[in-house]
C-alpha positions, 0 to 999 in steps of 0.5 A: 603205544602198541595197538590193541589186538583184533577182537571180532565176536558175535555179529562182527564175526558173521559180517566178516565171514560174509564179506570174506565169502563176497570177496572170494567170489569176486576174487575168483572172477578177477583171477581170470585177468591174472596170468597165474598159470605157473609162477613157480614156488615162491608165491606169497600167501594172502593176508587175512582180510580186515575191515577198514575200521579195524585197520584204523584202530591198529594204526591211528595210535601211531599219530599220537605225537603228531595230532596237534600238527594234523589239526594245524594242517586241517585249519589251513586246508579248511581256509583254502575253500573259503578263499576259493569261494570268495574268488567265485563271489567276486567273479559274480560281482565283477560280471553283474556290477562292472560288466553288465552295469558298465561301471568301472568304479568297483574294479580296483577293490575287486582286483585287489581283493581277488589278488589278496584271496588268491595269495592267501589261498596259495599260502594256505594250500602250501602250509596245509600240504606241507604240514600234512606231508611232514606228519605223514612222513613222521608217521611212516618213520614211526611205524617203520621203526615199530615194525622193524623192532617187532620183527627183531623180537620174533622168534627164529621160527617166524623167519624160518618160515618166511621169504626175506624179500617179502618181509622187506616189501612189507617193511618198505612199500606196504608201510608207505601205503599205510601212510596214504590210508591213515594220514594223507587219506584221512587229511584229504578226506577231511579237506574234501568234506570241508570243500564240499560244506563250503561249496554247497553252502555257497551254491545254496546262498547263490541259488538254492533251486540250482543247488538241489538240482546239482546234488542229484548226481552225487549218489551216482558218484558213490555207487560207481566208486563203490563198484570199482574200489572193491575190485581195485582192492583185490587187484591191489592185494594180488599185486602186493603179494606178487611184489613180495614174491619178486623181492623174495626171488631177487634177494634169493637169487642174488644171494646165491649168484655163485651157485646159480652160475656154477650150475647154469641155472640162470635161465631157470631162475630167470624164468621163475622171476619172469613168471612172478613178474608177469603175474604182478604186471597182470594185476597191475594192468587189471587195476589200470583197466579199472582206473581207466574205466572209472575216470571217464565214467566219473567224468560223464556223471560230472558232465551230466550234472553240469549240463542239467544245471546249465539247462535249468539255469538258462530257464531261470535266466530267461525268466529273470530269476537269476542274473548272468553273474550268478549263473556263471559263478554258480557254474564255476563253483559247481566245477569246483564242487565236483572236484572234491566229489571226484577226489573222494571217489579217487580217495576211496579207491586209494583207501581200498587199495592201501588197505590191502597193504595194511592187512599184510603189515597187520599179519606180521604185527600180530605175530607174537614172539615165542620167547617172551622178554621179561624182567628177570635175574641178571647173569654176572660174569661168573664162571661159566656153566651149562646144564640141560635137565631132562630137556625135550623139544619139538618145533611149533606145529610139529608132533615129533620131538627133536629132543627127548629127555636130554640131560648133560652138563658143562662145568666151568672151564670144560669143553663138551663136544656134541656130535651126531648125524645131521637132524638129531637136534645139535643146532636145536641145543644151541637155539635153546641155549641162546633162548631162541626157543623154549624147551617143551619140557625140562630146564636149561641152566646157565651159570647155575640159573634157569633160563626162564628166570633170566633177563634175556639181554643179560643171558646173551651178554654172557654168550659168545658164538662162532657160527659155522657160517662166519656171518660178516656184515658189510662194513669195516673190519673194526665194525665187525669186531666191535659188533661183539662189544659196541663200546670197545676201544681201539685197544680192545679191538686190536687185542682181540684181533691179535688173540685171534691171529687176525691182526697180521693179515688185517694190518696188510689190508689196504686200509687196515682195520678200516678196510671194508669187507664187502657184503657177507665178507666177500673181500676176505678169505674163508679163514680170514672171515672165521678169524674176524668172527673169533675176534668178535666173540673174544671181545665179549669176554663171555663166560660161555662159548658156543662153537657151531661147526666153526671149521666146517668147509675149511681146508686142513691148513686153514683149519689148524690156523683157525683152531689155535685162536679158537683154543684161546677163546675157549680158555676159562670158559664153559664151551659147547662145541658142535662138530661133525669132525670127531677128530676135533671132538676127541680133544674135548673134556666130554663128548655127547653123542646124540641120536634121534630123540635122545642121547645114546652115549656120553663120556670121554673119547677113550670111554666111548671108544671102549664102549664099542658103540655108535660113537666108535663106529662113526669115528673109525669110519671117519678115520678110515675115510680121512686115511683113504683121502690122504693116499697118494697114488704112485706116479705112472711112468710115461714112455 
């Protein structure tokens, strides 16, 4: 069940704006505590503030399957203060009827009943705690799964503009904080209210005058809590933001550790990391200072309330209007009354802190995929074909068109090479073909069907892609090949590996197909990674093949080794090959030479060479450079 979108209109909008202005003013004061001098370029922007009731509207639906267990937990929680009140009542009877009366007669049943109530209280406490935590962890499982699936549905543009470490931080730590707000927080709040009702009722039953006096300090608890909680929320928002930046820097740094070390940038990266680390530390210490001040302040209020009751209780005792048992039991129960009041105070701080995490998660959940999944035609494994019809495209938020009126066709069994300088939109063509993005204008057809009418999963099942970067997962060789077809048999995996010229080197690995390739395939060479990627594409038996700079970065011999299985992959398919290497492009059936915002030339290699246009100039320049690189200097004689 997906939560409703936020709708704040009229008065709600004005209230939200006023609250935002107040928070911003307060934030500017709290920022003085934070060391924000120079934290580098990895600052994560703040999520928009959201009212608490809207946060509950977002996340309460995720408890739907566990609400009956919440009720069960609450029953146990509600019974516990009854047992506590019972033990206090027995304390009064023990003092008045045993100690003061010097009568041991009632002692046995008082002891047995006290033990029974204590045992029952322990059972209720265990059951309530266990059930509420079980529900809380189920809530985390559900919400984290939903957010992960939602993130998977978002378009590439979302991830291209986000720090990966911050995304992970919201998926892990922020989700756990939401549980403390929605489930644990709500359950604790109800538990504290049950205790207050029972304890206050018992206090009035014992001595209504002292009970009224004891409640004088309750408004002070609320005012102090409100004062500190708002400031703690701002500190929590800042720390969450900084922790997202820390995760982002760590993920980025360790992913590029070879580059960092090769360019001696360890100190620079460590400095950037430390700046964010210090900012997170300062935010945390601000929160610690607030909590450290809050706790003794609440204790002083609690002590003041207890002392007032002691004074008036002593007066009533001297006037013989209360017994010593009643006064002792009342003071004992009063301490227990202040415990849930203190708990509610702490809980408010927790709620305001956790709401900062909730705002960060809601910011992501409000994101909508630019390419919406919808029911459509299913593509069969027919003869593959690709057609772009007057396609124009500009990225979200950008005015300039990357592509304008692009039209070309890849017929069944044909290979078309897409060439041109960097930034002319070659990769954008692939993204539209995979339907990562929708065209701003025009239509893209695959196998004769317009993509806007085709089921998204069906479309991608008919496309095999070999990227410039091999994109190997941390797992076994078998798992990486089967990624193209999860239900593939061992025979199909081995057949694909043989066609990709990968079987021989795989067999020589320590554990064959069950050898772990390491993160990003680091245990394999570049050529081996690419052949595994080709096998992964081959096992799909797709009708359309996309080759996105598949031999980029490989040496000449490795490139030749890779191109042979690549040609097998391209057999009987509609193949779109993106390449900077015009020598590879010259073997294609057709070449599309792209210039910024549109095609300048299209035809076979011979046709384009005869036109004396941009393609010929680029091809001649590339060949001249290659010939120059192959030149071997004569050895100089050494005397």
